[in-house]
Structures are given as C-alpha cells and as structure tokens.
N, C-alpha and C positions, 0 to 999 in steps of 0.2 A: 786280422780276424773280421769276418763279415758281421754286420750289425745284427743279423738274424742267423741263428744256427738251425740245423736240421737234426731232430731226434729220430734216430733210425729204428727204435724199438718196434714201431708199428709195422715195419716191413717183415718182421718175424712173428707176428701174431700177438703182440702184447695187448693191443686194443681191438684187433680185428683178425680176419683170416690171414695167415701168413702168405707172402708172395714167394714165387720161385726166385732163385738167385738171379736168373736172367732178368726178370721183371724188376726185382729190387735194385739191381745194378743200374737199370735204365732210369729208375726214379732218382737215384743218387747223382747220376750223370746229368740229368735234366736240371736238378737243383744247382749243380755246379755251373751249368750254362746260364742259369738265372742269377748268378752272383753269390751263391752260398759257398763259403769255403770252410765253415766250421761244422763238423759232424760229430754227433754224440752216440756212442754205443755202450754196451755193457755185457758182461759175461752171462747175465741172467736173461738177456733178451733172446728168447727161443731156446730150443733144446740143444744141448751139446755145443754151446758157443756158436749157434747158427748165425746170429746177427754179426758177430765179430768176423766170422769167416766170409759172410756176404759182403760186408763193408771192405774187407781186404781185397776181394776180387774186384770190386768197383774201383778202388784206389789204384790198382794196377793198370787201369784203363784211363787214368787221369794224371795230370802233372802233379806229382806228389809234393813237390816243393811249394805249391800254391795252396795246400790244404792243411788245416789244423784238425787233428783228431783227438777226441777225448774218449777214454773208456773208463768204466766204473767197475768196482768190485767191493765186496763187503768182507773185511778182515774178520768181523764178528761171526759171520756165517761160516767162514773157514775155520773157526775155532781158535783164532789167534788174536785175542783181545788184549794185547800187551802194550804198555806205554812206550816200548822201545821201537814200535813199528815206524815212527817218523824217522828215526835214525836209519832204518833200513831203506825207507823210501829216498832219503837224502843220498844214500850210497848209490841208488839206481840213477839218480840225476848225475852224480859225479862220474859214474861209469858210462854215461851217455845213452843209457837204455830208455830213459824217459826224459822229457824236457822240463815238465812242470808238475807240481803237486797241487791238487785241489781237494776240497772236502764237501760232503753233502750233508746238509741239515745238522751241522755241529753247533754246539752251544758256544757262546762268546768266550767262556773260560777255556774250552778245548781249542778253539781257534787261536787264542793268544799263546797257549802252551805249545801248540804245533808250530806256529809262526816263529817262535823263539828258536826253534831247532832248524827250520828251513822256511824261507818265504812261501806263503800260501798264495798261489796265483789266482785261483778262482774258487768261489763259493757257490754251490748249486742249491737254490732255495725254490720251493714251489710257491709262487707269489700270486695270491688272489685268483686262483684258477677258476673259481666259480663265476667270475666276471665274464669269462669267455664262453660259458655254457648256457646260452639262452637267457641271460640276465635282462629281463623285460624293461628295467628302468633305463637302459641304455639304447633301446631300440630306436627311439626318436632321433638320437644323435647319429646313430649308424645310418638311418635313412637320410639325414641331412647330408652326409658325406657319400651317399650312394655306395655303402660298403656293408660288410657283415659285422655283427657284434664281435666275433672272434678276431677279425682284423683290427677292429677298434681297440680291443683289449691289448693286443700286441703292440699297436701303435702307441698306446698310452704307456706301456712298459718302456718302449724305446725312448720316449720323451722324458723319462725320469733321470737320464744321465748317460754319459759315455761308458759307465761301468756296468750297464745292464745289457745283457745279451740274451734275448729270448731264444729258446730252443724249438718250440712248436713250429711245424712246417707250414708257414703261410707267407709267401714272399710278398703278397699284395700289401701287407701292412707297412712295408718299407716306403711305399709311395704316398702313404696317408699322412698329411701334415695337419696337426692339430693346433689351434690357437690357444692362447692362455684362457680364453673364455670356455673353450671346449674342455680343457683340462680341469677347470674349476667345476664344470657341470658334472664331469665324471666323479670328481672327489665328493661333491655334494650328494650325488645320487647313491654312491656306495661309500658310506663312512668307514673309517679305518677299523672300527671295532665291529663292523657289521658283516665282514667277509671272513669266515673262519670255517674250520672243518678238518677232517682227516685227509690224508693223501689218497689219491685215486687207488694206488696200490700200497696200502698202509703197512703191509707186512714187510715191505722193503726197507723201512726206515725205523731207526730209533731216534725219533725227533728230539733234537736239542738235548741229547744224552751226553753226559760227561764221560770221557775215557778215564781209565784208572790212572792214578798219579804214580809216577815212577818212584820206586823206593831208592833212597840214596845209600 
C-alpha cells in the first residue's frame, strides 16, 4: 500500500464541480503514475454511485493487481443497524468478495467488539484536518521547507508512524522530510487539545457512536 492514498470523492463533486469520467480517469491514472496505489471511494460520492463507476473505469485501464481499493458505505443509512452485520461482512471475506474490513470513526468499544468477530484491517479517522487549512502558525515552517501548509500537514501525518496512511491527494508531501525539531515545532504550535471541530461533511458520520449489543 502506498504511503499516501487518493480520496476520489472530489472527482464527483464532493468538494468542487464534478469532472467528466474521462477527466476523472486521467487524474486517477496520473496519480498511479506518481506512485499512488491506494484509492478511496464511496457509494455517496456523486449521484447514482457516480464515483464508484468512474473509479471502476479507471481501474480497467491500470494493472489491477498493483492497486488497493477501498469503498465505504453506511449500514445505518441503509436502515440496517444490526449487531450481526460484522458476521455478514466476515462471510463476504470468506467468500472472496472483499479482502478486508475497515471502520470509520467508530468508538473503542465498537472496534473491540468488531475485531473479536473478524480482524479490523483499517480505521478511518479525520485527524487534525484544520492544520492543513491555512493554519497560520505553521506558515513559517512551511516557508522554511519551501512547501505549502497542506503538504506540511500531510508530511507530519506520515511521520507519525507506519500505520498512518493519509488519503488527501498531495503527492508532494511524500518528498518532505521533517526533522525531530520540525515535528516538535508543529506539536508546540498546535497543542493536542487546540485542534477540534466537526467533520467537513458532518452528516456522513455518527462520530464515536457505539453499535447495538447483540442479544444472546
């Protein structure tokens, strides 16, 4: 899996005007040519599964065995908020229809209960996103490295460990090497309790919500 992933939602108008499938496929292929092999999509990105269809078209033009694809969906939105859903997802893995199971913004309790049924491979969390949105306290450090604050924020995430895989699409952050002094400057500039807030698309998440407990 590449250290940086590409979130495909923007191609279908989540944050901007949607691209045509031809242009969207060109973007995905360009990312692959720049070393990105992990792509993230979802059934709510665009109308009528537009983004998943676009990504599928792009993958048909690329070596599929070199690409990792993640797609998201909400069982709650589908009206199926049952504790037995992990057993059903486990069956899909056993049937070879999916390879791994991940969770988005689940509580520690829910993660432990889900992991007891089947290993949870990935957790998707929106981490300190405001740091990358024009945070003036980091502008001097960005200038020092001749980069943008966005790339600085992604580079900081990458430096937190091998288990962190940022999704935002900015390949330039991979080349940015931060010293321990740089990392300390970022920590000091943005204390852990100073960066908080709602998700950019808050309606998509039941943040840290616990799922129902299965009745025995």
